[in-house]
N, C-alpha and C positions, 0 to 999 in steps of 0.2 A: 654604145648602143645596147650591149648586153646588160650593162648596169642599169640603164634606164628602164628596160623591160622588167628586170628583176625588182626594181623599186616599185614600179606600178603594180606588179602582181602581188608583191608583199603587202602593199598598202591595201589592196582590195581584199586580200585574205584576212588581214587584221581587222578591217571594218566589219567583216561578216563572221568573225570567229568568236563572238562573245560567248562566254561559258553559259551553259544551260543548267537548270536545276532539275534533278530527278527526285521526286518525292518517293521515299521508301514506302513500299506497300505494307499494309498491316501484316505483322508477322505472328503466326500461330505457333506457340511453343508448347509441346507436350511435356508431361512430368518426367523427371529422371527416377522418381520414386514417389509413391503415395500409399496411404493406408491409415491405420488407427493406432493411437497411443493410449494405453490404459494406465491411469495414474493412481489407482487405489492400492492400498497396501497388499502385497502378495500377488498382484496381478501380473499377467504377461505384459510387460511394458510396451513392446513393439509388435504390431501385427502388420508387417510389410507385405505388399502384394495382395491385400484384401480390399474390402470396401473402405471408402473414406467415411467413417462413421463418427458422428458427434452426438454424445448423449451423456450428460452429467459428468462423470469422471472419465469419460472416453473422449479423446480429442482427435479430430481428423487432421491429417497432415499431408501437405503436397509440396514437392520440391521441383524447381525448374533450373536448368542451366542458364546462366546469363551470357554465355559465349555468343549466341546468335544475335544479341543486341549490339549493333555496331555504330549507332549514331545517337545523337541527343534524343532522349525520350520525350515525346509530346503527349502521349496517352498510353496508359497500360490498364488492362482490365482483367480481373480474375473471373473465370466462369465456373459455375457449378451446375450440374444437372442431376436430378434424383435417380437413384437406383431402386430405392424402396419408398413406397407410398402406403399410407398417408404420411405427411410431414407433421411431426408432433411438436416441433419448435420452429416458429417462423423467424425468430431473431437469432442470427448466428454472429457471434463476436469473432472478428478476424484479427489475428496477430501476425506481424511480419518480421522476418529476421534474415540476415545474410549469414551464410555458412560456407565452409570449405568442404563439407561432406555432402555428396550427392544422394546417399541412401539414408533412409530413416534409421535412427539409433536412439539410445536412451536419453541423449542430451536434447532431443527435440521435444520431450515432454515439458509442458509449461513454458516453452520458449517463446520469445518474440515480444515486440512492442505493440500495444493495442492500436490498430489502424481505424477501427470503426465497427459499426454493426450493420450487417447485411440483413435486410428485411426480405424474406422470401415471399414471393407472390403466393397467395393462398390457393391459386388454381394451377400452380406449377406442375407440369406433367412429365411423363417419361420422354426423354430426348429433348426437353426444353431447357434452355439455359437461364440461370440467374446471374446477373452481372454485378461485380463490385469493383469500383474504381480504386486502383492502387498506383496511380501515376506518380505521386510524390515519393512513395516508397521505392519504386523501381528506378526512378530517375536519380535518386540519391544514394543508392546502394551499389557498391562496387565489388561485392563478394562474388566468388565463382558460381555460387548457387543462391537462388532466391527462394525462401521457404515461407509457407503460410500454415498457421496453426488455427484450426476452427473449433470453436467451443459453443455449446448451447445447453440450456437446461432441459430442452425437449429431447427428441430422438430423431435425427436426420441421417439418412444413408445416401451418400452421393456416389456417382460413377467413379471408377478408378481405371487404371491401365488394364487390369485383368477383367474387371466386371463393369461394363458400361453399355449404354444405349446409344451407340454411335461414336462417342469419344469420351475420354476422361476429362477431369478438370483441366482447363487450359489457361495459358497466359497469352492475351492478345496485346501486342505491343506495336505502336506506331512511332516512327522516328521522324525527325525534322528532315527537310529537303537538303540534299547534299549536292553542291555545285560540281559539275563534271565538265571537262574540256570537250568541245565538239571536235569532229574530225577536221574541220577547217582550221581550228586552232592548232592542232598537231601539225598539219601541213604547213601552216604559217611559221611555226617554230623551225621546221626543217628548212624551209626556204630562206629564213633569216640566216641560218648557218651557211647555206650555199652562197647567199649574197655577200656575207662577210668574207668568205674565201675568194670570191670573184674580185671584190674590191681590193683585197690585199695583192692579188696577182696583177691587177691593172695599174696599181700605184707604182710609179717608177721609184727605184731606190734613190735615196739621197746620197749626193756626193759630198765628201768633206771639203770644207772651204780651204782654199790655198792662201797662205799668208805670205805677204811680200817679204823677201829676204832683207 
């Protein structure tokens, strides 16, 4: 009788315990480091903790930790918002690269593979974001830090960690849905174990066969 009840309860739980999928919410990642890189001869090469400035020989640079990204990437967007107006260069070339270094240093100057050109809206104002899709780069880069190098022939000053109108440049990442077991599924697994023990106890031991002399 106990075994029959256990079987029925187990079957009911299994039928209602299909795993569900929880889509990960869009993740907002703030920089580990950002600032400007001066590439002219005799310049101060790294200006960390200042504005993200792009102007001729000055390259803006932003780095993000990849540690918060725990699932398959379905969308990734780099955001920039202006700290200084007007914008003198509406076309910003974006370069991406993976690195093991979370802070800006001299190796970040002229670094990265060209990802495309971000065309800034002409009416972009303080506190407003410009968005650049970096999904393919983020999805296929496994380095501890994801870095972006910004270059323009005009002069653009973007928000940074220290100087911003609400937030610095950010990385917005959405990951694929990850199946998770429901509570019923976990209960079913436990009941299955109990059922196995009960069945073992109720099964009479086998007696060895007697052979005729």
